[in-house]
C-alpha positions in Angstrom: 18.1 3.3 22.0 14.5 4.4 22.4 13.1 5.5 25.8 10.0 4.0 27.3 7.9 7.0 26.2 9.1 6.7 22.6 8.4 3.0 22.5 4.9 3.6 23.9 4.3 6.3 21.2 5.5 4.1 18.4 3.4 1.2 19.6 0.3 3.5 19.9 0.9 4.9 16.4 1.3 1.3 15.1 -2.1 0.2 16.6 -3.7 3.2 15.2 -2.3 2.6 11.7 -3.5 -1.0 11.9 -7.0 0.0 12.9 -7.2 2.5 10.1 -5.9 -0.1 7.6 -8.5 -2.6 8.7 -11.3 -0.2 8.5 -10.1 1.0 5.0 -9.9 -2.5 3.7 -13.4 -3.5 5.0 -15.0 -0.3 3.6 -13.1 -0.5 0.3 -14.4 -3.9 -0.4 -18.0 -2.7 0.0 -17.8 0.4 -2.1 -15.7 -0.9 -5.0 -16.7 -3.4 -7.6 -14.3 -6.2 -8.4 -12.3 -6.0 -11.5 -9.8 -8.5 -12.8 -6.4 -6.7 -13.4 -3.1 -8.3 -14.3 0.2 -7.3 -12.8 1.3 -6.0 -16.2 -1.7 -3.8 -16.3 -0.8 -2.4 -12.9 2.7 -1.7 -14.0 1.7 -0.1 -17.2 -0.7 2.2 -15.4 2.0 3.1 -13.0 4.3 4.1 -15.9 1.6 6.1 -17.4 1.0 7.8 -14.1 4.5 8.5 -12.9 6.1 9.2 -16.3 8.4 6.5 -17.1 10.9 6.2 -14.2 11.4 2.7 -13.1 12.3 3.5 -9.5 9.1 5.7 -9.0 7.0 3.0 -10.7 8.4 0.4 -8.2 7.6 2.7 -5.3 4.0 3.2 -6.5 3.3 -0.4 -7.1 4.8 -1.6 -3.9 3.1 1.2 -1.8 0.8 0.6 1.1 -2.1 2.1 -0.8 -1.6 -0.4 -3.7 -1.4 -3.3 -1.1 -4.7 -2.1 0.3 -6.3 -1.8 -3.2 -5.1 -5.2 -4.5 -5.0 -7.2 -1.3 -1.5 -8.3 -2.3 1.9 -6.9 -1.4 4.0 -6.5 -4.5 7.8 -6.5 -4.2 10.3 -5.6 -6.8 13.8 -7.2 -6.7 16.7 -5.9 -8.7 
């Protein structure tokens, strides 16, 4: 069980992460132009980048950075 100090530290880090995420999303929308990309295109690009390993592709596509970039959280099941 976490101590009071550990809980406070975790909560503070969570708040800091949330603030950074909100700032990144708001600034990312202003700098980038909108492009329509299909899920298949994202997966194909991930395969090209990672080198063909399905687990690594799933990790890349469902990452926090991809969620920020697309505005959607992609979940792989299986």
